[in-house]
C-alpha positions in Angstrom: 0.7 -12.9 -25.0 -2.2 -14.2 -23.8 -4.4 -12.1 -21.1 -4.1 -14.3 -18.0 -0.2 -14.7 -18.8 -0.5 -10.3 -19.0 -1.3 -10.8 -15.1 2.4 -12.4 -14.5 5.1 -10.9 -12.9 7.8 -13.6 -13.5 11.3 -12.0 -12.9 10.3 -8.9 -11.3 11.1 -7.6 -8.1 8.7 -5.7 -6.1 9.6 -3.4 -2.7 6.6 -3.2 -0.4 6.2 -0.8 2.5 4.6 -1.8 5.9 4.7 -5.1 4.2 4.7 -7.7 7.3 1.1 -7.5 8.1 -2.6 -6.3 7.1 -3.5 -5.1 3.9 0.4 -5.1 3.1 1.2 -8.8 3.6 -1.4 -9.1 1.4 -0.1 -7.3 -1.3 3.3 -8.8 -0.8 2.0 -12.2 -1.3 -0.2 -11.2 -3.9 2.7 -10.1 -6.2 4.9 -13.3 -5.0 2.1 -15.7 -6.3 2.0 -13.8 -9.5 6.1 -14.4 -9.9 7.7 -11.0 -8.0 10.4 -11.6 -5.9 10.0 -9.3 -2.8 11.2 -7.2 -0.3 9.1 -6.1 2.5 9.8 -3.5 5.2 8.6 -3.4 8.8 9.2 -1.6 11.9 9.6 -4.8 13.9 11.1 -7.9 13.2 8.9 -10.6 13.9 6.2 -10.4 11.5 8.7 -10.1 8.9 10.6 -12.9 9.1 6.9 -14.7 9.0 5.8 -12.9 6.1 9.3 -13.9 4.7 8.4 -17.5 5.0 5.5 -17.6 3.7 6.6 -15.5 0.2 9.4 -17.9 -0.2 6.6 -21.2 0.3 5.2 -19.4 -2.9 8.5 -20.4 -4.8 9.6 -16.4 -4.9 12.6 -15.0 -3.0 12.2 -12.6 0.0 14.1 -10.0 2.0 12.3 -8.1 5.3 14.1 -5.0 6.1 13.3 -3.2 9.3 12.8 0.5 8.5 10.7 3.4 8.8 8.5 4.3 5.9 8.3 8.3 6.9 12.2 8.1 7.0 14.0 9.6 3.2 17.2 8.1 4.3 15.9 4.8 5.6 13.6 4.6 2.1 16.8 5.4 0.5 19.1 2.3 1.9 15.7 0.3 1.4 16.0 1.1 -2.4 19.9 0.3 -2.6 19.5 -2.8 -0.6 17.1 -4.0 -2.9 19.3 -3.3 -6.3 22.0 -5.2 -3.9 20.1 -8.6 -3.3 17.8 -8.7 -6.4 19.7 -6.3 -9.1 17.0 -4.4 -10.3 13.5 -3.1 -9.0 10.5 -3.1 -10.9 7.6 -2.4 -8.8 7.5 -0.3 -6.1 4.2 -0.6 -3.6 4.1 2.7 -1.1 1.5 0.9 1.6 2.2 2.9 4.8 -0.4 4.7 6.8 -3.3 4.7 8.8 -3.8 6.3 12.0 0.2 6.6 14.2 -1.4 6.0 17.6 -4.3 3.7 16.7 -6.8 6.5 17.8 -9.3 8.6 16.2 -10.4 12.1 17.1 -12.2 14.9 15.9 -10.1 17.4 14.1 -10.5 19.9 17.0 -8.5 17.8 18.9 -6.2 16.9 16.6 -2.7 18.8 18.3 0.5 19.4 16.5 1.8 16.7 17.5 -0.8 14.4 16.0 -1.2 16.2 13.1 2.5 16.0 12.2 2.6 12.4 13.1 -0.6 11.5 10.6 0.9 13.5 8.0 4.4 11.7 8.2 2.7 8.4 8.4 0.2 8.9 5.2 2.0 11.5 2.9 5.7 11.8 4.2 5.7 8.1 3.5 4.8 8.2 0.3 7.1 11.2 -0.7 10.0 9.4 0.9 9.7 6.2 -0.5 8.7 7.8 -4.4 11.8 9.6 -4.2 13.8 6.6 -3.1 12.1 4.4 -5.9 12.1 6.6 -8.5 15.6 7.0 -10.0 16.3 3.2 -9.1 13.2 1.7 -10.9 13.2 -0.1 -14.0 12.2 1.0 -17.6 8.5 0.9 -17.7 8.6 0.1 -13.8 5.5 1.1 -11.5 4.9 2.7 -8.5 1.6 2.2 -6.6 0.3 4.2 -3.4 -2.5 2.9 -1.2 -5.2 5.7 -0.2 -8.4 5.0 0.6 -12.2 5.4 -0.1 -11.7 8.2 2.2 -10.2 10.4 -0.4 -13.8 10.5 -2.3 -16.3 10.6 0.1 -14.5 11.4 3.0 -15.7 9.1 6.3 -17.9 9.4 9.7 -16.9 12.4 12.1 -13.6 12.5 13.1 -11.5 11.2 10.4 -11.1 15.1 8.4 -7.4 14.9 8.5 -7.0 11.3 7.6 -9.2 11.9 4.5 -7.5 14.8 3.4 -4.0 13.3 3.1 -5.4 10.7 1.2 -7.3 13.0 -1.1 -3.5 14.7 -1.3 -2.3 10.9 -2.3 -4.7 10.8 -4.9 -3.6 14.2 -6.6 0.1 13.3 -6.6 -0.5 10.0 -8.2 -2.0 12.1 -11.2 0.9 14.6 -10.9 3.6 12.1 -10.5 2.3 9.8 -13.3 2.6 13.2 -15.8 6.2 13.8 -14.4 7.5 10.5 -14.4 6.0 9.2 -18.0 6.7 7.8 -20.5 9.8 5.9 -18.1 7.4 5.0 -15.3 3.6 4.2 -14.4 2.0 5.7 -11.0 -1.5 4.5 -10.0 -3.2 4.3 -6.5 -5.7 2.0 -4.8 -8.1 3.0 -2.5 -9.6 0.4 -0.6 -12.7 0.7 1.9 -12.8 -1.2 5.5 -10.7 -4.1 5.5 -10.6 -5.5 9.1 -7.3 -6.3 9.7 -6.1 -6.2 13.2 -5.4 -2.3 13.1 -8.7 -1.6 11.9 -10.2 -3.7 14.6 -7.6 -1.4 17.2 -9.2 1.4 15.8 -12.6 0.6 15.7 -12.8 -0.8 19.0 -13.6 -4.2 18.1 -12.7 -7.8 17.8 -12.7 -10.4 15.3 -15.6 -12.0 17.0 -17.3 -9.1 16.8 -16.2 -7.1 13.9 -19.2 -8.1 11.8 -21.7 -5.9 14.2 -20.2 -3.2 12.6 -21.1 -4.0 8.7 -24.8 -3.2 8.0 -23.4 0.8 9.3 -20.5 0.6 6.5 -22.4 1.4 3.5 -21.0 -1.3 1.6 -23.6 -2.6 -1.3 -21.6 -5.9 -1.6 -22.3 -6.5 1.9 -19.2 -7.9 2.9 -15.9 -6.9 4.5 -13.0 -6.5 2.0 -9.9 -8.6 2.4 -6.1 -7.8 1.9 -6.3 -10.2 -1.1 -8.7 -7.8 -2.9 -6.8 -5.1 -2.4 -3.3 -7.4 -3.6 -5.1 -8.5 -6.7 -5.8 -4.7 -7.6 -2.1 -3.9 -7.0 -1.0 -6.9 -9.1 -3.1 -5.4 -12.1 -1.3 -2.2 -12.0 1.8 -3.7 -11.6 1.6 -6.3 -14.4 1.6 -5.9 -18.1 -2.2 -6.2 -17.7 -2.4 -2.1 -16.5 0.3 -1.3 -19.2 -1.7 1.1 -20.5 -3.2 2.6 -16.9 -1.0 5.7 -15.4 -2.3 8.2 -13.3 -5.8 6.6 -11.9 -7.0 5.5 -8.4 -8.5 2.1 -8.5 -11.4 2.2 -6.2 -11.5 -1.2 -4.0 -14.6 -0.8 -2.1 -17.2 -3.2 -2.4 -19.4 0.0 -4.3 -18.9 2.5 -1.6 
């Protein structure tokens, strides 16, 4: 097999949670372009349908399911529906994460309700997705979780809990890789700032004004990351090109 062929995913099936927008959509489209059929989940139907159309335009089959990534039973049903639709599942991407209400706050202002919501979105979702996926994934399958550059260097003030949870994902990835080997590989991808709609909402900027933040982000490559950058990293880890990689976190940060 030639080196470029090793990045192909023809005949594979991937599940991407929170895959209808932003980074998740970029991941789903990258996997589809590499040859995989895709099941994506999200909490709303409209964006799911639009993303499924985009996947099908690449010549791949697509299924969109409304599901809560933090709900273990919902993720179990997603795994079963993926098996029913495609007959097998080879790749599972735990992509759900972020700020539940789109707001950042000092750690001492994180009340019990917000604490639980952040833990659910950023860590419980990984537990729920991995428990659903691991028993059903094909031999040699791949579980990939989206972490953050915050996992190794923290972020600005007001992100303490988020950074801690993203660090937990990296630790969990290392442990799961050992636990699920040699049948499955488990890795993480940690992006830096990707100016999706959610990012702009959280940072209080628009598409027209987001570049005003760039000089303050400390990105040596001097540009924003894109969902496609994350998608390319996921394709590498999911494909035969990454067949000897497990228990790792690939930082896609522009040098941060």
